[in-house]
C-alpha positions as CSV (number, residue, x, y, z in Angstrom):
1,M,20.8,0.1,-11.2
2,Q,18.0,2.4,-11.3
3,F,14.4,1.3,-11.5
4,L,12.1,4.0,-12.6
5,H,8.5,2.8,-13.2
6,T,6.3,-0.1,-13.5
7,M,2.5,-0.8,-13.2
8,V,1.1,-4.2,-11.5
9,R,-2.5,-4.8,-11.6
10,V,-3.9,-6.7,-8.7
11,S,-7.1,-8.0,-7.5
12,D,-6.7,-7.6,-3.8
13,L,-5.0,-4.1,-2.9
14,D,-5.2,-5.0,0.7
15,A,-2.9,-8.1,0.3
16,S,-0.8,-6.5,-2.2
17,L,0.1,-3.5,-0.1
18,H,0.9,-5.8,2.9
19,F,3.4,-7.8,0.4
20,Y,5.0,-4.6,-1.1
21,C,5.1,-2.1,2.0
22,D,5.2,-4.8,5.0
23,L,7.5,-7.4,3.6
24,L,9.3,-5.8,1.0
25,G,9.6,-2.2,2.8
26,L,8.1,0.0,0.3
27,K,6.1,3.3,1.2
28,E,3.1,4.6,-0.1
29,V,3.6,8.1,-1.4
30,R,0.5,8.8,-3.3
31,R,-2.9,7.3,-4.0
32,K,-5.4,8.5,-6.7
33,E,-8.8,7.0,-6.8
34,N,-10.6,6.9,-10.2
35,E,-13.6,9.4,-10.4
36,K,-15.9,6.4,-11.6
37,G,-14.3,4.1,-9.0
38,R,-13.1,1.7,-11.6
39,F,-9.5,1.6,-10.0
40,T,-7.2,3.1,-7.8
41,L,-3.6,3.8,-8.6
42,V,-1.1,3.6,-5.6
43,F,2.4,4.8,-5.9
44,L,5.1,2.9,-4.0
45,A,8.5,4.2,-3.4
46,A,11.7,2.6,-1.8
47,P,12.4,4.7,1.5
48,E,15.4,6.2,0.1
49,D,13.4,7.4,-3.1
50,E,10.5,9.0,-1.4
51,A,11.5,12.6,-1.7
52,R,12.4,12.0,-5.5
53,S,8.9,10.3,-5.9
54,E,7.1,13.3,-5.2
55,R,8.4,15.5,-8.1
C-alpha cells in the first residue's frame, strides 16, 4: 500500500509534532511559513520515504 498525501489542520503544532514524530516515528522533511503568519505547513515523511519526499 502507498500513502501519497494528506493534510491535517491542528491547533497545537508542538503537540502534533510530538505525536507524529516522537510517537509514530515520522520525520519532518520541510517547513514553510506563510508570509502573513497565518499558518505553517510542515511536511512529514516515514523514515524510509524521506529521500522521495524531497523531490
